[in-house]
N, C-alpha and C positions, 0 to 999 in steps of 0.2 A: 386465394390461395396464401399469397404472399401475407396478408394483414393477419390471417389466423396465426401463421407461423411468428410473426412478430408479436403477436398477443402472448402466445405460450412462451416466448423468450423473455418477455417483460414480467410476467407472473412467475417465472423460475427466478428470475434476478431480484425480484421483490421477496419471494420467500427465502432467499438466501440472506438478505440482508434486511431483516424486519425492523430495525432501529430505523434505518434510513426512510423506509417507509411509512411508519406512523410520524417521524418527524416532517417528511414531507406533506403528509396529508393533514397535521397539526399546523403548520405555517400557511398553508391554502387555507384552513378554516378560519385560522384567527385574520387572516388577509383579508378573506371575504366577509367576515363578520364586522371588521372595522371599518370596510369601503360601505357597507351597509349603513352603519351607524351613522358616520359622516354624511352620507347621503340624506338620510332622514332628517338629520339636523340641520344642514342646508337647505332642504326643500320646505322643512316647517318654518324657519326663520326667515328665508330669502324669498321664495317663490309664492307662498300661500298667502292670500290677502288678509287682513286683519278680519276679525268675526264682527266687524262693525258695519253697519249699512250705509254711513258716509264717512270712511276712514280717513279720508281726506282731511276733515274738519277737525280731526284730534288733535289737542294741543298737551304739553307737558307744562305745568306751571310749578315752580320751585318758590318755596317761601321759609323763612327762618321761622321754626317752632320751638324757640328756645325760650319761649314766655312759660306762661304758667301751664302745668299739665291739665289743669281743669277747665282752661279755655276753649272756645269754640275752634275746631280746626278753619285753617285759613280757606278750606274750599267752600264752607258753609258761608262765611263773610262775602267771599268773591261773588258767590252764585247770589246770594240778597242783595249785592249792592250794584251789580252789573247787568243790564237787559240782554247783554250778548252772550253771557254766560248762562245759560239756562239751565244746564244739566252740569253740576260739579261733584266729584267724588274724589275723596284721598284715595291714594295710592300706597300701599306698604302696610306696617303693621298697626296702623291707626285704628282706633274705634271706628266703624261705617257709621256714614251719615244716615239719619231716619228722615224720609221727606214727610 
């Protein structure tokens, strides 16, 4: 019985101050939404494995590509010259390499 009385009292108090109720609901909604987004980002970046079979064998190689824009991307020359690099591809806004 006490719970129903408290519920009725709370409902009357919220009806007397609707802006307070709307502000409270809005703040809670934004807080829950931001928490969900933060968790999704952290989960996707830190906890999920990379979508590769052997993700431990991935390396990022950087090269200075300030030479002619018509020259071969460094990933192609690395792949062709080194037996250890059997699959190399550029990452970024460069033209994709055709095998």
